[in-house]
C-alpha positions in Angstrom: 5.5 -12.2 -2.8 4.1 -14.6 -5.3 0.7 -14.3 -3.6 0.2 -10.8 -5.1 -0.4 -10.0 -8.8 -0.5 -6.8 -10.8 -3.9 -5.3 -10.8 -5.0 -7.2 -7.7 -7.2 -5.4 -5.2 -5.6 -5.1 -1.8 -5.8 -3.4 1.6 -2.8 -1.6 3.0 -2.1 -1.3 6.7 -1.2 2.4 7.2 -0.5 2.3 11.0 2.8 4.1 11.8 3.3 5.4 8.2 3.8 9.1 7.5 2.1 10.1 4.3 1.8 13.8 3.2 2.5 14.9 6.8 -0.1 12.7 8.3 0.8 9.9 10.7 -1.7 7.0 10.9 -2.5 5.2 14.1 -5.1 2.7 15.4 -6.2 0.3 12.8 -6.1 2.5 9.7 -6.2 0.8 6.4 -6.7 1.9 2.8 -7.8 0.0 -0.3 -6.0 0.1 -3.6 -4.6 -1.9 -6.5 -1.1 -3.5 -6.9 0.7 -1.5 -9.6 4.3 -2.9 -9.3 6.0 -5.7 -7.5 9.7 -5.3 -6.8 11.0 -8.8 -5.9 14.6 -7.5 -5.5 13.8 -4.9 -2.8 10.7 -6.8 -1.5 8.4 -3.9 -2.0 5.0 -3.4 -3.5 3.7 -0.2 -5.1 0.0 0.2 -4.4 -2.3 2.8 -6.1 -4.7 3.9 -3.4 -8.4 4.6 -3.9 -7.8 7.8 -2.0 -5.0 10.4 -2.1 -3.2 12.4 0.5 -2.2 15.9 -0.7 -2.2 14.5 -4.3 -0.1 11.4 -3.4 -2.0 8.3 -4.5 0.8 5.7 -4.7 2.6 4.1 -1.8 5.6 1.8 -1.8 5.3 -0.6 1.1 6.6 -4.0 2.4 4.4 -7.1 1.6 3.7 -7.4 5.3 1.5 -4.3 5.1 -0.6 -5.7 2.2 -3.6 -8.0 2.4 -5.6 -9.3 -0.6 -9.2 -8.1 -0.7 
């Protein structure tokens, strides 16, 4: 996960995720900024540029994150 840095702009693959009772399909992505990197659990917290029912942060695996 060394390729990501705090504050870095990223795109998150939302396909198959359930966020605020919404399930995403197709090629759904959202842009955001890396807020936290958890090396132990291999997770990245991303603050999205949009929110779903007030939820603006997602914790995802690095495989869902792409640098912008």
